[in-house]
C-alpha positions in Angstrom: -154.4 -98.8 -121.2 -151.1 -97.1 -122.1 -148.9 -95.9 -119.3 -148.4 -92.1 -119.4 -144.9 -90.8 -118.4 -144.7 -87.8 -116.1 -142.9 -84.6 -117.0 -139.3 -84.6 -115.9 -137.3 -81.6 -115.2 -133.5 -81.9 -115.7 -130.8 -79.9 -113.9 -130.6 -77.4 -116.8 -134.3 -76.7 -116.7 -135.4 -78.5 -119.8 -138.6 -80.5 -119.7 -139.0 -83.9 -121.1 -142.3 -84.0 -123.0 -144.8 -86.5 -121.6 -145.0 -89.6 -123.8 -146.8 -93.0 -123.4 -145.7 -96.5 -124.1 -147.0 -98.3 -127.2 -146.6 -101.7 -128.6 -144.6 -102.6 -131.7 -147.7 -103.1 -133.7 -149.2 -99.7 -132.6 -145.9 -98.1 -133.6 -145.9 -99.7 -137.1 -149.6 -98.7 -137.6 -149.1 -95.1 -136.7 -149.5 -92.5 -139.4 -146.4 -90.6 -138.2 -144.2 -93.7 -138.3 -145.4 -94.5 -141.8 -144.8 -91.0 -143.0 -141.2 -91.0 -141.7 -140.6 -94.4 -143.2 -142.0 -93.4 -146.7 -140.1 -90.1 -146.7 -136.8 -91.9 -146.4 -137.8 -94.4 -149.1 -138.6 -91.4 -151.3 -135.4 -89.6 -150.5 -137.0 -86.7 -148.8 -135.2 -84.7 -146.1 -136.3 -84.8 -142.5 -139.1 -82.5 -141.7 -138.1 -81.1 -138.4 -141.4 -79.3 -137.9 -143.5 -82.4 -138.5 -145.9 -83.1 -135.6 -144.9 -80.1 -133.5 -146.6 -80.2 -130.1 -147.3 -83.9 -130.4 -144.2 -85.6 -128.9 -145.5 -89.2 -129.4 -146.0 -88.5 -133.1 -142.6 -86.8 -133.3 -140.9 -89.9 -131.8 -142.9 -92.2 -134.1 -141.9 -90.1 -137.2 -138.3 -90.3 -136.3 -138.5 -94.0 -135.6 -140.0 -94.6 -139.0 -137.2 -92.7 -140.6 -134.6 -94.7 -138.6 -136.1 -98.0 -139.5 -136.2 -97.1 -143.2 -132.4 -96.4 -143.1 -131.6 -99.9 -141.8 -134.3 -102.0 -143.5 -136.0 -101.6 -146.8 -138.8 -104.1 -146.7 -142.6 -103.5 -146.7 -144.1 -102.5 -143.3 -147.6 -103.4 -144.5 -149.3 -105.4 -147.1 -152.7 -103.8 -147.4 -153.6 -102.9 -143.8 -151.8 -105.9 -142.3 -148.4 -105.4 -140.7 -145.8 -107.9 -142.1 -143.9 -110.2 -139.7 -140.7 -109.1 -141.4 -141.4 -105.5 -140.3 -141.9 -106.7 -136.7 -138.7 -108.7 -136.8 -136.8 -105.7 -138.4 -138.0 -103.4 -135.7 -137.0 -105.9 -133.0 -133.6 -106.4 -134.5 -133.0 -102.6 -134.8 -134.0 -102.1 -131.2 -131.8 -105.0 -130.0 -128.9 -103.7 -132.0 -129.4 -100.2 -130.5 -129.8 -98.8 -134.0 -132.9 -97.0 -132.7 -134.6 -96.2 -129.4 
């Protein structure tokens, strides 16, 4: 079961939205990630209002956009995630190109 992070309050009073940990495959399978990835490939601007009130989906959307800027291969073939997408995600995370 995914671990849920607790709300955090910072000194200036801003709350960190609760999020939960997911695996790389769960990230690559998420609709929000795929939407962000496709929008960059299609040259669409970022939709800042996408997934309002759904912080995990907002993060996944942004991560999809980021990966699409540093890698242009296919994430899936049919419904199966490609190994090259998993490696690209790993490499982007290790290079600190995305969080």
